[in-house]
C-alpha positions in Angstrom: 35.1 81.8 62.0 34.8 84.4 59.2 34.0 84.4 55.6 37.1 84.7 54.8 38.6 81.8 57.1 36.1 79.6 55.5 37.0 80.1 51.7 40.7 79.5 52.8 39.8 76.2 54.6 37.5 75.2 51.4 40.6 76.6 48.9 43.1 74.4 51.0 41.7 71.2 50.7 40.9 71.6 46.7 44.5 73.0 46.1 45.8 69.7 47.9 44.9 67.1 45.9 41.5 66.5 47.3 38.1 65.4 45.1 37.3 68.4 43.4 33.4 68.0 43.5 30.6 70.1 45.0 29.6 67.8 47.5 32.8 68.0 49.4 32.5 72.2 48.7 29.2 72.0 50.8 30.2 69.7 53.0 33.1 72.7 54.5 30.5 75.3 54.1 27.9 73.1 56.4 30.7 72.5 59.0 31.5 76.4 59.4 28.3 78.0 58.3 26.8 78.4 61.8 30.0 80.0 62.9 29.7 82.5 59.9 26.2 83.2 61.0 26.7 83.9 64.7 29.5 86.4 63.7 27.1 88.4 61.8 30.0 89.9 59.9 30.4 87.6 57.1 30.0 89.6 54.1 30.2 86.8 51.1 30.9 83.1 50.6 32.4 81.6 47.4 29.6 79.3 45.5 30.6 76.5 43.2 30.8 78.7 39.8 33.0 81.3 41.4 30.5 84.0 42.1 30.2 85.7 45.7 26.8 85.7 47.8 26.4 88.4 50.9 25.4 87.1 54.4 24.6 89.8 56.9 23.2 87.8 59.6 21.6 84.3 61.0 18.2 85.5 60.3 19.0 85.9 56.5 21.0 82.9 56.7 18.1 80.7 57.5 16.0 82.4 54.6 18.9 82.6 52.1 20.8 79.5 52.7 18.6 76.9 54.8 15.8 77.5 52.6 17.8 77.1 49.4 19.9 74.2 48.5 23.1 75.0 47.0 22.7 73.3 43.5 25.7 72.9 40.8 25.6 75.4 37.6 27.2 72.7 35.6 24.5 71.1 32.9 23.8 67.7 33.7 24.7 65.2 31.3 21.4 64.1 30.2 21.0 62.3 27.1 19.6 64.2 24.3 16.1 63.7 23.3 16.3 61.7 20.0 13.7 62.9 17.4 11.2 60.8 16.1 11.9 58.8 13.3 8.9 59.1 10.9 9.9 58.4 7.6 7.9 61.3 6.4 10.4 63.8 6.2 14.2 63.8 5.5 16.5 63.8 8.7 20.1 65.2 9.4 23.2 63.5 9.8 23.1 63.8 13.7 19.8 62.3 13.7 20.5 59.6 11.5 23.5 58.6 13.6 21.1 59.0 17.1 18.7 56.5 15.5 21.1 54.0 14.9 22.7 54.4 18.3 19.2 54.2 19.9 18.5 50.6 18.3 21.8 49.7 19.7 20.7 50.6 23.1 17.4 49.2 22.9 18.5 45.8 21.0 21.8 45.1 22.4 21.8 41.4 21.8 21.5 42.3 18.0 22.8 45.7 17.4 26.3 46.9 17.5 27.4 50.8 15.9 31.0 51.1 15.3 32.8 53.6 13.2 34.4 52.2 10.3 36.3 55.2 8.9 36.5 59.0 9.2 35.4 61.6 6.3 37.6 64.1 4.2 36.2 66.6 6.9 36.8 64.5 10.0 32.9 63.2 10.2 32.7 59.8 11.6 31.4 57.1 9.3 29.2 54.9 11.0 28.0 51.2 10.5 24.5 49.3 12.2 25.6 45.7 12.3 22.6 43.5 13.3 23.5 39.6 13.8 22.7 37.1 16.3 26.3 36.2 16.5 26.2 32.8 14.6 29.7 32.0 13.7 28.1 30.2 10.6 26.6 33.5 9.2 27.5 35.0 6.0 27.5 38.8 5.7 25.3 41.3 3.5 26.2 45.1 2.9 24.1 47.9 2.6 24.7 51.3 2.0 23.1 54.6 1.1 24.0 58.3 0.3 27.4 57.5 -1.4 26.0 60.2 -3.4 24.7 62.7 -0.8 21.8 64.5 -2.7 20.0 60.9 -3.0 18.5 61.7 0.2 16.0 58.8 -0.4 18.4 56.0 -0.3 19.1 57.0 3.7 15.4 56.9 4.3 15.1 53.6 2.3 18.1 52.0 4.3 17.3 53.2 7.9 13.6 52.1 7.4 15.0 48.6 6.6 17.2 48.8 9.5 14.1 49.5 11.6 12.2 46.6 10.3 14.9 44.3 10.3 15.9 44.8 14.2 12.4 45.2 15.7 11.0 42.4 13.8 14.4 40.2 13.9 12.8 37.3 16.3 10.1 36.8 14.1 11.8 36.9 10.9 12.6 33.9 8.8 16.2 31.9 9.2 17.0 33.1 5.7 17.3 36.9 7.1 18.6 36.2 10.7 21.4 33.6 9.7 23.2 36.9 7.9 25.3 39.3 9.7 23.8 42.6 8.5 26.2 45.7 8.0 24.1 49.0 7.4 25.6 52.2 6.6 22.8 54.6 6.2 25.3 57.5 5.2 28.4 56.5 3.6 29.4 60.2 2.3 28.6 62.4 5.5 30.6 65.6 4.7 28.6 65.6 1.1 25.3 64.9 3.1 25.3 68.0 5.5 26.5 70.0 2.6 23.2 69.0 0.7 21.3 70.3 3.9 23.3 73.3 4.2 24.6 74.8 1.0 24.2 72.8 -2.2 21.0 70.7 -2.3 22.4 68.9 -5.6 26.3 68.4 -4.3 27.1 64.9 -5.5 30.5 64.3 -4.4 32.6 64.1 -1.3 34.6 67.5 -0.1 38.1 66.6 -1.2 40.5 69.6 -2.4 42.3 69.5 -5.4 45.2 72.2 -5.5 43.5 73.9 -2.1 40.1 74.1 -3.8 37.2 71.7 -2.9 36.3 70.0 -5.9 35.0 66.7 -4.8 35.3 62.9 -5.8 32.4 60.8 -6.9 33.0 58.0 -4.7 31.1 55.7 -6.7 34.0 56.1 -9.4 36.6 55.7 -6.8 36.9 51.9 -6.1 40.1 50.0 -7.5 38.4 47.3 -9.7 38.7 48.8 -13.3 39.3 52.0 -12.0 39.4 54.8 -15.0 38.1 51.8 -17.7 34.5 53.4 -18.0 33.4 56.1 -19.9 31.4 56.8 -17.0 33.8 58.3 -15.1 36.7 61.4 -15.6 39.7 62.5 -14.5 38.7 66.3 -14.8 38.4 67.5 -11.2 36.0 69.7 -11.9 33.8 67.1 -13.5 31.0 65.8 -11.4 32.2 61.9 -12.4 35.6 62.9 -11.0 37.2 59.6 -10.3 39.7 60.9 -7.9 43.5 60.6 -8.6 43.9 57.1 -8.0 41.8 54.3 -6.4 41.0 54.4 -3.3 42.4 57.9 -2.9 39.1 58.9 -0.2 38.9 57.9 3.0 35.1 57.0 2.5 35.9 54.3 0.1 39.1 53.0 2.2 36.3 52.6 5.1 34.4 50.2 2.8 37.1 48.3 1.6 39.0 47.7 4.9 35.5 46.8 6.9 35.1 44.3 3.8 38.3 42.9 4.1 38.9 42.6 7.5 35.4 41.3 8.4 35.7 37.4 9.9 32.4 36.3 7.9 32.3 36.1 4.0 30.0 39.0 2.4 27.8 37.3 -0.3 25.8 40.1 -0.9 26.5 43.9 -1.4 24.0 46.6 -2.2 24.5 50.4 -2.8 21.0 52.2 -2.7 21.0 55.0 -5.0 17.8 56.9 -6.6 19.0 58.5 -10.0 17.2 55.6 -11.7 14.7 53.5 -10.6 16.8 50.5 -11.9 18.6 47.4 -10.4 22.0 47.9 -11.6 24.8 44.6 -11.1 27.9 44.3 -13.0 29.4 45.1 -15.5 29.7 48.6 -15.9 33.1 49.3 -17.7 32.4 46.7 -20.6 29.3 45.1 -22.5 30.5 41.3 -21.7 28.1 39.5 -19.4 29.7 38.8 -15.7 30.1 35.7 -14.1 26.8 34.3 -12.7 25.1 36.7 -15.0 22.2 34.7 -15.1 21.8 34.2 -11.3 22.2 37.6 -11.0 19.4 38.7 -13.7 17.1 36.5 -11.8 17.3 37.7 -8.7 17.1 41.4 -10.0 14.0 40.5 -11.6 12.6 38.9 -8.6 13.7 42.3 -6.8 11.9 44.3 -9.1 8.5 42.6 -9.1 8.4 42.6 -5.2 9.4 46.4 -5.2 6.4 47.2 -8.1 3.7 44.6 -6.2 4.7 46.5 -3.2 4.4 49.9 -4.6 1.1 48.8 -6.4 -0.2 47.6 -2.5 0.5 51.2 -1.0 -0.5 53.2 -3.9 -3.1 51.9 -5.9 -4.4 54.9 -7.4 -1.2 55.1 -9.5 -0.7 51.4 -10.7 -3.1 49.2 -12.2 -3.1 45.3 -12.3 -2.2 45.8 -16.1 0.8 47.5 -15.2 2.3 44.7 -12.9 1.6 42.0 -15.4 3.0 43.9 -18.4 6.3 44.1 -16.4 
């Protein structure tokens, strides 16, 4: 059988619906290879990627084909090696998402990663849920980089996720009886933009009249929308609140995730880095909010813990007097 005939046999099998894989191709090659070599007249054989390899004699066959296994030119679908999350530098969006995906792979009993929505430019908004699946749990929300230039917020939230997941079995019940919903990058478009174009970009990548002006997502939620002096109706303003409440897919993703949750949310924390402050309602008027004293007490405890932690880590910059004074 000539090389041309071998090609026709293989082609007929592939054209008539047989499994299109390289193992089948090698099967038919091996069936007729000896005949091709004995004839000594074969000019070429088609390999998997469509290239042709010459064969002149049985001797060349022994050295060229028997000594060399036919291999696929397709790239193997190996998992991408994930960069080390060392919290000594800031990471890009893909690395952050790979990190939470890796937590899900390593701790499948307590970790679930889901896409809660899409950004303006179509990027996934990923959320890591850490839970022991107890039906009596309440929920906690943590998000970061709603203002994308505040990279440190993502670093803090991913660090919390890492410690929470890897020590879950050893933590107290007051922590493990919660469903932890962690969104490390709520504004993925803006986050990538601060890495590639404008380091100080604050908004998402929404367009107004065909021009990208962005919306301050932190001003786009519905409660008392437009009633605060801290927002603007001007699209070019850094505090632009958008044309209407929940006009942006990123804020819609937050709303829908919380409203559709089967467990009630008791804690909602959005991490920022503009001030060293713990802020709670209200923002649109000076009147105390419901449960004001409890919130103030909780915020005070949080601030003292943060300061004491900083003192432990960096004793050269803090003194006991400063802690006592605070």
